Backbone as XML, in Angstrom:
<?xml version="1.0"?>
<chain id="A" units="angstrom">
  <residue number="1" name="UNK">
    <atom name="N" x="100.659" y="18.499" z="139.538"/>
    <atom name="CA" x="100.026" y="18.823" z="138.262"/>
    <atom name="C" x="100.567" y="17.933" z="137.140"/>
  </residue>
  <residue number="2" name="UNK">
    <atom name="N" x="101.895" y="17.831" z="137.063"/>
    <atom name="CA" x="102.491" y="17.049" z="135.981"/>
    <atom name="C" x="102.098" y="15.586" z="136.056"/>
  </residue>
  <residue number="3" name="UNK">
    <atom name="N" x="102.096" y="15.016" z="137.271"/>
    <atom name="CA" x="101.770" y="13.598" z="137.374"/>
    <atom name="C" x="100.335" y="13.316" z="136.943"/>
  </residue>
  <residue number="4" name="UNK">
    <atom name="N" x="99.425" y="14.286" z="137.137"/>
    <atom name="CA" x="98.052" y="14.064" z="136.653"/>
    <atom name="C" x="98.028" y="14.028" z="135.124"/>
  </residue>
  <residue number="5" name="UNK">
    <atom name="N" x="98.882" y="14.835" z="134.479"/>
    <atom name="CA" x="98.994" y="14.777" z="133.019"/>
    <atom name="C" x="99.563" y="13.430" z="132.599"/>
  </residue>
  <residue number="6" name="UNK">
    <atom name="N" x="100.555" y="12.971" z="133.351"/>
    <atom name="CA" x="101.130" y="11.654" z="133.060"/>
    <atom name="C" x="100.069" y="10.570" z="133.178"/>
  </residue>
  <residue number="7" name="UNK">
    <atom name="N" x="99.289" y="10.632" z="134.229"/>
    <atom name="CA" x="98.226" y="9.637" z="134.425"/>
    <atom name="C" x="97.206" y="9.686" z="133.290"/>
  </residue>
  <residue number="8" name="UNK">
    <atom name="N" x="96.828" y="10.888" z="132.881"/>
    <atom name="CA" x="95.868" y="11.047" z="131.790"/>
    <atom name="C" x="96.445" y="10.469" z="130.491"/>
  </residue>
  <residue number="9" name="UNK">
    <atom name="N" x="97.703" y="10.783" z="130.222"/>
    <atom name="CA" x="98.339" y="10.263" z="129.009"/>
    <atom name="C" x="98.460" y="8.740" z="129.052"/>
  </residue>
  <residue number="10" name="UNK">
    <atom name="N" x="98.770" y="8.196" z="130.238"/>
    <atom name="CA" x="98.840" y="6.732" z="130.380"/>
    <atom name="C" x="97.499" y="6.098" z="130.024"/>
  </residue>
  <residue number="11" name="UNK">
    <atom name="N" x="96.430" y="6.685" z="130.533"/>
    <atom name="CA" x="95.081" y="6.168" z="130.237"/>
    <atom name="C" x="94.806" y="6.209" z="128.738"/>
  </residue>
  <residue number="12" name="UNK">
    <atom name="N" x="95.152" y="7.326" z="128.112"/>
    <atom name="CA" x="94.910" y="7.470" z="126.674"/>
    <atom name="C" x="95.763" y="6.471" z="125.888"/>
  </residue>
  <residue number="13" name="UNK">
    <atom name="N" x="96.988" y="6.234" z="126.342"/>
    <atom name="CA" x="97.877" y="5.297" z="125.660"/>
    <atom name="C" x="97.421" y="3.846" z="125.817"/>
  </residue>
  <residue number="14" name="UNK">
    <atom name="N" x="96.691" y="3.558" z="126.878"/>
    <atom name="CA" x="96.145" y="2.206" z="127.025"/>
    <atom name="C" x="95.170" y="1.906" z="125.883"/>
  </residue>
  <residue number="15" name="UNK">
    <atom name="N" x="94.450" y="2.938" z="125.447"/>
    <atom name="CA" x="93.485" y="2.776" z="124.346"/>
    <atom name="C" x="94.168" y="2.870" z="122.979"/>
  </residue>
  <residue number="16" name="UNK">
    <atom name="N" x="95.210" y="3.690" z="122.888"/>
    <atom name="CA" x="95.909" y="3.931" z="121.615"/>
    <atom name="C" x="97.428" y="3.812" z="121.834"/>
  </residue>
  <residue number="17" name="UNK">
    <atom name="N" x="97.930" y="2.611" z="122.116"/>
    <atom name="CA" x="99.346" y="2.471" z="122.492"/>
    <atom name="C" x="100.350" y="2.856" z="121.411"/>
  </residue>
  <residue number="18" name="UNK">
    <atom name="N" x="99.921" y="2.854" z="120.156"/>
    <atom name="CA" x="100.846" y="3.167" z="119.070"/>
    <atom name="C" x="100.658" y="4.569" z="118.497"/>
  </residue>
  <residue number="19" name="UNK">
    <atom name="N" x="99.918" y="5.411" z="119.198"/>
    <atom name="CA" x="99.694" y="6.777" z="118.738"/>
    <atom name="C" x="100.970" y="7.595" z="118.961"/>
  </residue>
  <residue number="20" name="UNK">
    <atom name="N" x="101.597" y="8.011" z="117.871"/>
    <atom name="CA" x="102.875" y="8.732" z="117.957"/>
    <atom name="C" x="102.753" y="10.028" z="118.748"/>
  </residue>
  <residue number="21" name="UNK">
    <atom name="N" x="101.694" y="10.787" z="118.496"/>
    <atom name="CA" x="101.537" y="12.055" z="119.195"/>
    <atom name="C" x="101.371" y="11.860" z="120.702"/>
  </residue>
  <residue number="22" name="UNK">
    <atom name="N" x="100.533" y="10.899" z="121.092"/>
    <atom name="CA" x="100.345" y="10.627" z="122.524"/>
    <atom name="C" x="101.645" y="10.159" z="123.171"/>
  </residue>
  <residue number="23" name="UNK">
    <atom name="N" x="102.369" y="9.291" z="122.490"/>
    <atom name="CA" x="103.650" y="8.826" z="123.017"/>
    <atom name="C" x="104.633" y="9.978" z="123.151"/>
  </residue>
  <residue number="24" name="UNK">
    <atom name="N" x="104.633" y="10.877" z="122.174"/>
    <atom name="CA" x="105.529" y="12.031" z="122.218"/>
    <atom name="C" x="105.185" y="12.922" z="123.417"/>
  </residue>
  <residue number="25" name="UNK">
    <atom name="N" x="103.910" y="13.194" z="123.593"/>
    <atom name="CA" x="103.465" y="14.008" z="124.731"/>
    <atom name="C" x="103.844" y="13.342" z="126.054"/>
  </residue>
  <residue number="26" name="UNK">
    <atom name="N" x="103.693" y="12.037" z="126.116"/>
    <atom name="CA" x="104.051" y="11.267" z="127.312"/>
    <atom name="C" x="105.553" y="11.401" z="127.587"/>
  </residue>
  <residue number="27" name="UNK">
    <atom name="N" x="106.361" y="11.290" z="126.545"/>
    <atom name="CA" x="107.816" y="11.422" z="126.707"/>
    <atom name="C" x="108.189" y="12.818" z="127.211"/>
  </residue>
  <residue number="28" name="UNK">
    <atom name="N" x="107.504" y="13.846" z="126.711"/>
    <atom name="CA" x="107.788" y="15.206" z="127.167"/>
    <atom name="C" x="107.472" y="15.370" z="128.651"/>
  </residue>
  <residue number="29" name="UNK">
    <atom name="N" x="106.379" y="14.766" z="129.087"/>
    <atom name="CA" x="106.030" y="14.828" z="130.507"/>
    <atom name="C" x="107.064" y="14.069" z="131.352"/>
  </residue>
  <residue number="30" name="UNK">
    <atom name="N" x="107.502" y="12.928" z="130.861"/>
    <atom name="CA" x="108.547" y="12.180" z="131.578"/>
    <atom name="C" x="109.815" y="13.016" z="131.686"/>
  </residue>
  <residue number="31" name="UNK">
    <atom name="N" x="110.166" y="13.688" z="130.612"/>
    <atom name="CA" x="111.362" y="14.534" z="130.610"/>
    <atom name="C" x="111.238" y="15.637" z="131.667"/>
  </residue>
  <residue number="32" name="UNK">
    <atom name="N" x="110.055" y="16.236" z="131.759"/>
    <atom name="CA" x="109.831" y="17.291" z="132.763"/>
    <atom name="C" x="110.081" y="16.786" z="134.177"/>
  </residue>
  <residue number="33" name="UNK">
    <atom name="N" x="109.829" y="15.502" z="134.396"/>
    <atom name="CA" x="110.037" y="14.906" z="135.719"/>
    <atom name="C" x="111.437" y="14.293" z="135.854"/>
  </residue>
  <residue number="34" name="UNK">
    <atom name="N" x="112.332" y="14.666" z="134.928"/>
    <atom name="CA" x="113.713" y="14.177" z="134.923"/>
    <atom name="C" x="113.818" y="12.663" z="134.789"/>
  </residue>
  <residue number="35" name="UNK">
    <atom name="N" x="112.870" y="12.076" z="134.109"/>
    <atom name="CA" x="112.895" y="10.638" z="133.829"/>
    <atom name="C" x="113.423" y="10.457" z="132.400"/>
  </residue>
  <residue number="36" name="UNK">
    <atom name="N" x="114.676" y="10.863" z="132.220"/>
    <atom name="CA" x="115.277" y="10.934" z="130.894"/>
    <atom name="C" x="115.327" y="9.581" z="130.204"/>
  </residue>
  <residue number="37" name="UNK">
    <atom name="N" x="115.736" y="8.546" z="130.924"/>
    <atom name="CA" x="115.862" y="7.228" z="130.282"/>
    <atom name="C" x="114.504" y="6.686" z="129.849"/>
  </residue>
  <residue number="38" name="UNK">
    <atom name="N" x="113.480" y="6.947" z="130.660"/>
    <atom name="CA" x="112.129" y="6.515" z="130.275"/>
    <atom name="C" x="111.661" y="7.288" z="129.041"/>
  </residue>
  <residue number="39" name="UNK">
    <atom name="N" x="111.967" y="8.585" z="129.003"/>
    <atom name="CA" x="111.590" y="9.404" z="127.848"/>
    <atom name="C" x="112.303" y="8.901" z="126.593"/>
  </residue>
  <residue number="40" name="UNK">
    <atom name="N" x="113.581" y="8.556" z="126.719"/>
    <atom name="CA" x="114.333" y="8.017" z="125.585"/>
    <atom name="C" x="113.670" y="6.743" z="125.063"/>
  </residue>
  <residue number="41" name="UNK">
    <atom name="N" x="113.300" y="5.858" z="125.968"/>
    <atom name="CA" x="112.654" y="4.604" z="125.580"/>
    <atom name="C" x="111.386" y="4.870" z="124.759"/>
  </residue>
  <residue number="42" name="UNK">
    <atom name="N" x="110.582" y="5.832" z="125.217"/>
    <atom name="CA" x="109.327" y="6.148" z="124.534"/>
    <atom name="C" x="109.600" y="6.748" z="123.149"/>
  </residue>
  <residue number="43" name="UNK">
    <atom name="N" x="110.560" y="7.666" z="123.067"/>
    <atom name="CA" x="110.871" y="8.288" z="121.775"/>
    <atom name="C" x="111.432" y="7.248" z="120.796"/>
  </residue>
  <residue number="44" name="UNK">
    <atom name="N" x="112.259" y="6.342" z="121.299"/>
    <atom name="CA" x="112.766" y="5.270" z="120.433"/>
    <atom name="C" x="111.616" y="4.408" z="119.920"/>
  </residue>
  <residue number="45" name="UNK">
    <atom name="N" x="110.623" y="4.171" z="120.769"/>
    <atom name="CA" x="109.437" y="3.403" z="120.367"/>
    <atom name="C" x="108.696" y="4.122" z="119.247"/>
  </residue>
  <residue number="46" name="UNK">
    <atom name="N" x="108.582" y="5.448" z="119.359"/>
    <atom name="CA" x="107.896" y="6.223" z="118.317"/>
    <atom name="C" x="108.598" y="6.016" z="116.977"/>
  </residue>
  <residue number="47" name="UNK">
    <atom name="N" x="109.924" y="6.119" z="116.987"/>
    <atom name="CA" x="110.681" y="5.986" z="115.731"/>
    <atom name="C" x="110.538" y="4.576" z="115.158"/>
  </residue>
  <residue number="48" name="UNK">
    <atom name="N" x="110.498" y="3.580" z="116.022"/>
    <atom name="CA" x="110.279" y="2.207" z="115.542"/>
    <atom name="C" x="108.911" y="2.061" z="114.885"/>
  </residue>
  <residue number="49" name="UNK">
    <atom name="N" x="107.902" y="2.685" z="115.482"/>
    <atom name="CA" x="106.534" y="2.580" z="114.974"/>
    <atom name="C" x="106.291" y="3.477" z="113.763"/>
  </residue>
  <residue number="50" name="UNK">
    <atom name="N" x="106.940" y="4.631" z="113.746"/>
    <atom name="CA" x="106.682" y="5.617" z="112.699"/>
    <atom name="C" x="107.963" y="6.386" z="112.411"/>
  </residue>
  <residue number="51" name="UNK">
    <atom name="N" x="108.807" y="5.832" z="111.531"/>
    <atom name="CA" x="110.123" y="6.437" z="111.278"/>
    <atom name="C" x="110.018" y="7.831" z="110.664"/>
  </residue>
  <residue number="52" name="UNK">
    <atom name="N" x="108.842" y="8.216" z="110.186"/>
    <atom name="CA" x="108.658" y="9.533" z="109.582"/>
    <atom name="C" x="108.205" y="10.611" z="110.563"/>
  </residue>
  <residue number="53" name="UNK">
    <atom name="N" x="108.084" y="10.267" z="111.848"/>
    <atom name="CA" x="107.679" y="11.254" z="112.864"/>
    <atom name="C" x="108.898" y="12.108" z="113.204"/>
  </residue>
  <residue number="54" name="UNK">
    <atom name="N" x="109.079" y="13.175" z="112.445"/>
    <atom name="CA" x="110.320" y="13.950" z="112.474"/>
    <atom name="C" x="110.663" y="14.570" z="113.825"/>
  </residue>
  <residue number="55" name="UNK">
    <atom name="N" x="109.669" y="15.056" z="114.544"/>
    <atom name="CA" x="109.939" y="15.685" z="115.838"/>
    <atom name="C" x="110.660" y="14.770" z="116.806"/>
  </residue>
  <residue number="56" name="UNK">
    <atom name="N" x="110.455" y="13.480" z="116.636"/>
    <atom name="CA" x="111.070" y="12.503" z="117.537"/>
    <atom name="C" x="112.593" y="12.512" z="117.424"/>
  </residue>
  <residue number="57" name="UNK">
    <atom name="N" x="113.119" y="12.784" z="116.243"/>
    <atom name="CA" x="114.566" y="12.751" z="116.038"/>
    <atom name="C" x="115.259" y="13.883" z="116.793"/>
  </residue>
  <residue number="58" name="UNK">
    <atom name="N" x="114.698" y="15.071" z="116.705"/>
    <atom name="CA" x="115.290" y="16.211" z="117.404"/>
    <atom name="C" x="115.248" y="15.969" z="118.915"/>
  </residue>
  <residue number="59" name="UNK">
    <atom name="N" x="114.081" y="15.574" z="119.400"/>
    <atom name="CA" x="113.921" y="15.356" z="120.846"/>
    <atom name="C" x="114.830" y="14.232" z="121.328"/>
  </residue>
  <residue number="60" name="UNK">
    <atom name="N" x="114.903" y="13.133" z="120.590"/>
    <atom name="CA" x="115.752" y="12.015" z="121.003"/>
    <atom name="C" x="117.219" y="12.430" z="121.017"/>
  </residue>
  <residue number="61" name="UNK">
    <atom name="N" x="117.635" y="13.171" z="119.999"/>
    <atom name="CA" x="119.010" y="13.666" z="119.981"/>
    <atom name="C" x="119.308" y="14.515" z="121.202"/>
  </residue>
  <residue number="62" name="UNK">
    <atom name="N" x="118.400" y="15.419" z="121.539"/>
    <atom name="CA" x="118.586" y="16.281" z="122.717"/>
    <atom name="C" x="118.628" y="15.453" z="124.006"/>
  </residue>
  <residue number="63" name="UNK">
    <atom name="N" x="117.781" y="14.442" z="124.100"/>
    <atom name="CA" x="117.790" y="13.583" z="125.290"/>
    <atom name="C" x="119.123" y="12.840" z="125.406"/>
  </residue>
  <residue number="64" name="UNK">
    <atom name="N" x="119.636" y="12.345" z="124.283"/>
    <atom name="CA" x="120.940" y="11.681" z="124.311"/>
    <atom name="C" x="122.039" y="12.659" z="124.723"/>
  </residue>
  <residue number="65" name="UNK">
    <atom name="N" x="121.948" y="13.903" z="124.263"/>
    <atom name="CA" x="122.924" y="14.911" z="124.692"/>
    <atom name="C" x="122.859" y="15.112" z="126.205"/>
  </residue>
  <residue number="66" name="UNK">
    <atom name="N" x="121.657" y="15.110" z="126.755"/>
    <atom name="CA" x="121.459" y="15.301" z="128.192"/>
    <atom name="C" x="122.230" y="14.275" z="129.015"/>
  </residue>
  <residue number="67" name="UNK">
    <atom name="N" x="122.298" y="13.042" z="128.498"/>
    <atom name="CA" x="122.997" y="11.985" z="129.240"/>
    <atom name="C" x="124.400" y="11.733" z="128.666"/>
  </residue>
  <residue number="68" name="UNK">
    <atom name="N" x="124.911" y="12.730" z="127.938"/>
    <atom name="CA" x="126.275" y="12.687" z="127.383"/>
    <atom name="C" x="126.511" y="11.520" z="126.427"/>
  </residue>
  <residue number="69" name="UNK">
    <atom name="N" x="125.480" y="11.141" z="125.689"/>
    <atom name="CA" x="125.610" y="10.115" z="124.652"/>
    <atom name="C" x="125.666" y="10.834" z="123.301"/>
  </residue>
  <residue number="70" name="UNK">
    <atom name="N" x="126.731" y="11.621" z="123.116"/>
    <atom name="CA" x="126.811" y="12.493" z="121.944"/>
    <atom name="C" x="126.902" y="11.728" z="120.631"/>
  </residue>
  <residue number="71" name="UNK">
    <atom name="N" x="127.548" y="10.568" z="120.628"/>
    <atom name="CA" x="127.648" y="9.789" z="119.388"/>
    <atom name="C" x="126.256" y="9.297" z="118.960"/>
  </residue>
  <residue number="72" name="UNK">
    <atom name="N" x="125.469" y="8.848" z="119.934"/>
    <atom name="CA" x="124.093" y="8.428" z="119.617"/>
    <atom name="C" x="123.273" y="9.618" z="119.130"/>
  </residue>
  <residue number="73" name="UNK">
    <atom name="N" x="123.475" y="10.770" z="119.766"/>
    <atom name="CA" x="122.752" y="11.979" z="119.346"/>
    <atom name="C" x="123.077" y="12.297" z="117.887"/>
  </residue>
  <residue number="74" name="UNK">
    <atom name="N" x="124.353" y="12.233" z="117.525"/>
    <atom name="CA" x="124.758" y="12.500" z="116.134"/>
    <atom name="C" x="124.071" y="11.543" z="115.175"/>
  </residue>
  <residue number="75" name="UNK">
    <atom name="N" x="124.050" y="10.254" z="115.513"/>
    <atom name="CA" x="123.415" y="9.255" z="114.647"/>
    <atom name="C" x="121.930" y="9.569" z="114.449"/>
  </residue>
  <residue number="76" name="UNK">
    <atom name="N" x="121.270" y="9.964" z="115.524"/>
    <atom name="CA" x="119.840" y="10.285" z="115.464"/>
    <atom name="C" x="119.614" y="11.533" z="114.612"/>
  </residue>
  <residue number="77" name="UNK">
    <atom name="N" x="120.424" y="12.569" z="114.836"/>
    <atom name="CA" x="120.286" y="13.782" z="114.025"/>
    <atom name="C" x="120.481" y="13.464" z="112.543"/>
  </residue>
  <residue number="78" name="UNK">
    <atom name="N" x="121.507" y="12.665" z="112.223"/>
    <atom name="CA" x="121.769" y="12.314" z="110.825"/>
    <atom name="C" x="120.603" y="11.538" z="110.215"/>
  </residue>
  <residue number="79" name="UNK">
    <atom name="N" x="120.036" y="10.618" z="110.969"/>
    <atom name="CA" x="118.876" y="9.857" z="110.477"/>
    <atom name="C" x="117.692" y="10.798" z="110.239"/>
  </residue>
  <residue number="80" name="UNK">
    <atom name="N" x="117.475" y="11.721" z="111.162"/>
    <atom name="CA" x="116.389" y="12.692" z="111.013"/>
    <atom name="C" x="116.606" y="13.610" z="109.825"/>
  </residue>
  <residue number="81" name="UNK">
    <atom name="N" x="117.858" y="14.007" z="109.598"/>
    <atom name="CA" x="118.192" y="14.863" z="108.463"/>
    <atom name="C" x="117.820" y="14.171" z="107.151"/>
  </residue>
  <residue number="82" name="UNK">
    <atom name="N" x="118.122" y="12.895" z="107.047"/>
    <atom name="CA" x="117.783" y="12.155" z="105.818"/>
    <atom name="C" x="116.273" y="12.121" z="105.585"/>
  </residue>
  <residue number="83" name="UNK">
    <atom name="N" x="115.521" y="11.897" z="106.638"/>
    <atom name="CA" x="114.064" y="11.838" z="106.497"/>
    <atom name="C" x="113.492" y="13.228" z="106.186"/>
  </residue>
  <residue number="84" name="UNK">
    <atom name="N" x="114.050" y="14.256" z="106.827"/>
    <atom name="CA" x="113.597" y="15.625" z="106.548"/>
    <atom name="C" x="113.854" y="15.981" z="105.084"/>
  </residue>
  <residue number="85" name="UNK">
    <atom name="N" x="114.988" y="15.531" z="104.544"/>
    <atom name="CA" x="115.286" y="15.775" z="103.115"/>
    <atom name="C" x="114.254" y="15.058" z="102.246"/>
  </residue>
  <residue number="86" name="UNK">
    <atom name="N" x="113.953" y="13.790" z="102.577"/>
    <atom name="CA" x="112.959" y="13.029" z="101.811"/>
    <atom name="C" x="111.598" y="13.722" z="101.827"/>
  </residue>
  <residue number="87" name="UNK">
    <atom name="N" x="111.252" y="14.276" z="102.998"/>
    <atom name="CA" x="109.947" y="14.932" z="103.156"/>
    <atom name="C" x="109.962" y="16.376" z="102.657"/>
  </residue>
  <residue number="88" name="UNK">
    <atom name="N" x="111.146" y="16.855" z="102.277"/>
    <atom name="CA" x="111.320" y="18.255" z="101.880"/>
    <atom name="C" x="110.846" y="19.203" z="102.985"/>
  </residue>
  <residue number="89" name="UNK">
    <atom name="N" x="111.149" y="18.831" z="104.225"/>
    <atom name="CA" x="110.769" y="19.620" z="105.389"/>
    <atom name="C" x="111.962" y="20.494" z="105.791"/>
  </residue>
  <residue number="90" name="UNK">
    <atom name="N" x="112.011" y="21.684" z="105.211"/>
    <atom name="CA" x="113.157" y="22.578" z="105.390"/>
    <atom name="C" x="113.322" y="23.023" z="106.842"/>
  </residue>
  <residue number="91" name="UNK">
    <atom name="N" x="112.235" y="23.325" z="107.510"/>
    <atom name="CA" x="112.312" y="23.821" z="108.886"/>
    <atom name="C" x="112.979" y="22.780" z="109.794"/>
  </residue>
  <residue number="92" name="UNK">
    <atom name="N" x="112.494" y="21.557" z="109.754"/>
    <atom name="CA" x="113.055" y="20.507" z="110.605"/>
    <atom name="C" x="114.471" y="20.148" z="110.157"/>
  </residue>
  <residue number="93" name="UNK">
    <atom name="N" x="114.709" y="20.168" z="108.864"/>
    <atom name="CA" x="116.052" y="19.921" z="108.340"/>
    <atom name="C" x="117.040" y="20.924" z="108.928"/>
  </residue>
  <residue number="94" name="UNK">
    <atom name="N" x="116.649" y="22.194" z="108.942"/>
    <atom name="CA" x="117.514" y="23.237" z="109.500"/>
    <atom name="C" x="117.733" y="23.041" z="110.995"/>
  </residue>
  <residue number="95" name="UNK">
    <atom name="N" x="116.677" y="22.689" z="111.729"/>
    <atom name="CA" x="116.800" y="22.471" z="113.174"/>
    <atom name="C" x="117.742" y="21.305" z="113.483"/>
  </residue>
  <residue number="96" name="UNK">
    <atom name="N" x="117.572" y="20.211" z="112.758"/>
    <atom name="CA" x="118.427" y="19.040" z="112.972"/>
    <atom name="C" x="119.868" y="19.324" z="112.562"/>
  </residue>
  <residue number="97" name="UNK">
    <atom name="N" x="120.046" y="20.033" z="111.464"/>
    <atom name="CA" x="121.396" y="20.370" z="110.994"/>
    <atom name="C" x="122.109" y="21.274" z="111.998"/>
  </residue>
  <residue number="98" name="UNK">
    <atom name="N" x="121.370" y="22.234" z="112.546"/>
    <atom name="CA" x="121.953" y="23.130" z="113.547"/>
    <atom name="C" x="122.322" y="22.366" z="114.813"/>
  </residue>
  <residue number="99" name="UNK">
    <atom name="N" x="121.443" y="21.472" z="115.248"/>
    <atom name="CA" x="121.727" y="20.673" z="116.447"/>
    <atom name="C" x="122.989" y="19.840" z="116.237"/>
  </residue>
  <residue number="100" name="UNK">
    <atom name="N" x="123.114" y="19.263" z="115.042"/>
    <atom name="CA" x="124.298" y="18.461" z="114.716"/>
    <atom name="C" x="125.558" y="19.336" z="114.710"/>
  </residue>
  <residue number="101" name="UNK">
    <atom name="N" x="125.453" y="20.505" z="114.089"/>
    <atom name="CA" x="126.593" y="21.405" z="114.014"/>
    <atom name="C" x="127.047" y="21.836" z="115.412"/>
  </residue>
  <residue number="102" name="UNK">
    <atom name="N" x="126.102" y="22.172" z="116.278"/>
    <atom name="CA" x="126.431" y="22.593" z="117.635"/>
    <atom name="C" x="127.090" y="21.450" z="118.438"/>
  </residue>
  <residue number="103" name="UNK">
    <atom name="N" x="126.703" y="20.246" z="118.126"/>
    <atom name="CA" x="127.249" y="19.075" z="118.822"/>
    <atom name="C" x="128.679" y="18.803" z="118.383"/>
  </residue>
  <residue number="104" name="UNK">
    <atom name="N" x="128.954" y="19.048" z="117.107"/>
    <atom name="CA" x="130.299" y="18.791" z="116.580"/>
    <atom name="C" x="131.172" y="19.978" z="116.889"/>
  </residue>
</chain>
């Protein structure tokens, strides 16, 4: 079932390779299949293309935690916190701050 979703997302990404939402969905499917490094690559691509895509920061931080890259996770959370403050996005700010606190 999951691989068919991956295939569908791949097809959609061929038409819209820079679509942040599609890339995010693709990364989530990769994560489900324990393809953590591939998911990290995709999430990093999202941030490069759209630094304001806030959900990417939380997910990327969690993925880095999964592979014990806690320093990278902290850097990502801090970057996301700054953007959440700029956007006045309290919910995401709180989520990122909590993730950072739990990591420290």
